[in-house]
N, C-alpha and C positions, 0 to 999 in steps of 0.2 A: 648200727649194733658193733661199738668197739670192744675188741677184749684188755679187761680191764688189769690198772697197776694200781697195785694198792702199799702205801706205806704210812710212816708217820716221823716227823722231828723227834718224838718222842723216845721213840726207837734207838737214836743216837745219843740217851743223855743216860741212859746202863752202863756203866763202865765197872770191869772188874780188877783193873789195876791195871801195868805199863805191862805186867811180864802175861799175862792173860792173853792168849793169840785169840777169843771171841773180842773183838776189839770192834768199839764203835765205827769206824772207818769202812769197815765191810760196806754198811748199807751206802756209803756216799758213792766207794769206787764201782758199785753194781751201776746205784743210778747215773753215775756218769758217765760209764762205758756204755749203757744202755742208749744214752741221751747222743754220744757219737758214734754210735754207729745208725743211729734214725730209726731206731726201732720205738722209741718213745711215740715216736710221730705216729707211730699205727694202735695206739692206746688211748683208754679213758683211765685219767690218775683220780683215786679216790684217797682221803685220808681215814686211816684207821677208826673205827672209832673204838669205847673203850668195853670191852664182855665186860657181862653184868653176869652177879653171883651165880644167876640162874644157868645161864649158858655155859660157866666154869662148872657149875656142879653136876651137868651131862659127861663131864668125864672126872671126873676129880670129888673128895670128899668134901663134903662141907668144911669141914674140923681142919684137913689141912690149907683150904684156904684162909681159911679165918688166919691159923698159925701165921701163914708163911705175910699175911699184911701185916700181923703183930711184930714181924721182926724188922720190918720198914727203917734203918736208922736213920737218926736225925742229920749224923756226919759221919764217914768213913764207909766203912764194910761189917757188914755183918755176912761170916762166913756160915755155907750151908752144908760142903762138904770140899775136900783138898780142893778141886777144882772151881767150886759155885762161889762165889758171895753176891749179897746185894749193895750199892748204895741208894743214897737216899730217891732215884727216881726209876729205881730196878721195875720197882712192882707196878706204878703206873704204866712204863715199857711194856709187861711184861700182859698188862691189859689188854693194849694196841694190839701187840703179836696176833692174841688169841683174837680180840674183835677181828682182825684183818680177816680172818678163817672165814668169822661167821659172816663176814659182809661178804666175802669171796663167794661162798655158798648160797645168801641170800640173791647176788647178781646174776650169778650163772644158773640157779635152778628159776628163777623169775624169767628168762631170757632176755635181760638188759644186758649181757657180757656173755660171748660164747664161752671163755676161758678166763682164770686171772692166775695173776700170777702176784704173791706179795714177797715183799722183799722186806723183811722184817727181823726183827731180833728184840730178846735171847730169844734165840732158838726152840725145838719143842721136843725131840722126839724121844729124849730120855729122860721128860718126866714122867715119876709113873700116878696111879690114881692119887695116892697121900704122902709121895717122896718128891724135891726136887733133886737134879743132879744133873752131871754130866753138862754144865752152862745150862740147863733147861729148867723153868720153872713152871709154866701150864702150858699141857702137851696141844700146841698151837691145831694140829691138824686134826686130832681126834676129837678136839670142841668141835670144829668145824664138822666133820661127819658130825657127830650124834646129835649134833646141830641138822642136818639133812633128815635122817632118821626122825629125830624125835619133834621136830617142827613142822618139816615140810614133809614127812609121813613117805618116805622115800623106803622102800624094802630091802635093796641090796648096793650099798655103799662097799667101795674096793680101794686099799690101802698100798701105794708103789713107794718105797723108800729103798734110792741107791746112793743114801750117805756109805761112808766107807765104814762106819761105826753102824751095830745095829741099834735099832731102835727099841731097847729092852720097854721106855715108856709105852709106848705104843703096843706094843707087846702085851703087857701087863694089863692095861686097860682095857683092849679087845680081845685075848683069847677068850673070852665063853661066852663073845656074845658073835651066836651065825648071821646076824644080818651083815655081818662086813668078811670079808679077806684079808689079808693082810699078804702081801708081793716084798722080799728084801732080800737086798744081796747086803754083804757086808765082808772086812777083812777076818779071816781068824786070826785068833789071839789078842786082838786089840782090847781094848776098853768096847761095851761093860762088861767084856767074856760071858756073852750067851749067846744064844740062838741054833747054837747046836743039836738040840733037843727043843722045839718047837714046843708051845706049852698049851695049844692046842687045833683041832684041826682043821680051822681055817688060818691057820697059819704057814706060808710055805718062805721058808729060810734059807739062802744058798749062802753059805758060806765060802768065801773064796781065799785062793792061798797066796801066801805073800809074791810081789812081782810076777802075778800069775796072768795080768794083760790085758787088753781090750778084748782079745777073742774069749776070751774063758767067761768075759762079764757077758759078752753078748750070746755065748753058747748059753749061757744060764738062761738068759730072757727069755732064749727062744724055747729052751727044752721045759722051764719051771714054770716064768710065770705068763708065758701067753697063752697057752694051755689050761692052767687053771683061769684064768683071767676071762678066756672064755667061756667054763663049763658055767662061772659064776653068775654070767652077766652084769658087770653091775651096772647102777642108774647113773651113778655119777661116780668120776676117778679122780683120788685126791694122790698127792706125790707129795712126800717128803725131800725137798729136793737136796741133799748134800754135797758135794763136789770138792770134799777133801781125799776124795781118792784118785786126782788129778796127780799127775807123772813130779811135779813142781810142789808139790803139799804134801811138807814133812811130817804132817798128822798120821798120814797113810802108806803103804809102802804098795799099791796094786797096779800103780801106770798106767791110767786110764788118760785120755787126752779129750779136747772139744768135740773131737769127732763123734767119739764113744757118747758123749753124753745128750748130742745131736741127732745119735742114732737109736738110740733107747728112747729117746722124745719121741720119733716117729712110729717106732713100734706102739707105745702108749698114746698117742695121738688116734692110731689108727683101730685099736679095740676100743677106745671111747667113740667113735665115731660107726663100729658097729655095734654097741651096745647101747651108750649113752648119750647118742644123741651128742658126740662131741663133745659131753659137760666134762672139764675139769677146771679143778683149782690144785696150784702148787704152790706151796710152802717153803720159802728159803730155809734147810736147815743147815747145817755145816760148810768147809771151806773156809781157809785160815789166809793163806798166803793170797795177798791184792789182784795182784795181777792175771792167775788164773783160774781164780775165783770169778773176777768179773768177765774175762773169755768164755767162762763157763757156759756159766748165767746167759750170758748173750746166745751163747749157741742154743741153750736149751730154751731158752723164748721165742729165737726166731723160728725155730720150729713151731714150738706152743700158740705162737698166734698166724702161723701159715705166711711168714714175712718171706720165707726162700724162695 
């Protein structure tokens, strides 16, 4: 029983233009580095399927799904917001990214894989129930969470988000769902300028000051995340794995390094072993400078799959 590695070539075809940091090369940089480090030798590769409308509708309004599909351009770009646009391949890639989270959930909950990592794009945690923004179209990880709850019948599902930007989309969809717990860290003062006032009692949002560094991040995990997760006792743990808090990534300025991501993953693996039979689904979110992104993902995956 090998950990699952889920991706798809369609995720590379989505492109928002040369000036957009959420670039197609992110997928290859990660896969190449995991291959070079030998980590893919310990994982079973899977092709991400297309998420169905029914699966997407567990997290998004049907009207929004139809409107997004209707805006797919025949050529060029359709702009959703100042930072986010669609090319002719975007919708297909977004279906693959959400479908990866569904497949990962099925594999982990069926026992076919102990954990799963989804190397997919576009990312998802800024996608709200009825709105695309912040490079995101469908909320991949929340689609997977709702699949675990509504199809597999779980009662308690947790999400941990360590992207440098607050996962406003995930909070928008989950804040009134008592079957879920969301724990997040983010840099104060960055897009989407939310998180300071949690929208529900199941939200554990910890804002970090600019240049606060790895120790502040670790303190937040130990002081806020772990007690909340232990009290909630999730039956599976989902991770919105964003690596744009790295000190070499200019999208944020917290100052994390690979060791911080590895340490946080160790804490989450321990939580999953205590409460969730070790079951974790991790989905790629941010991280935009290719070298630190690839190194950080490798540090995360190495711990996640127990290859350290």
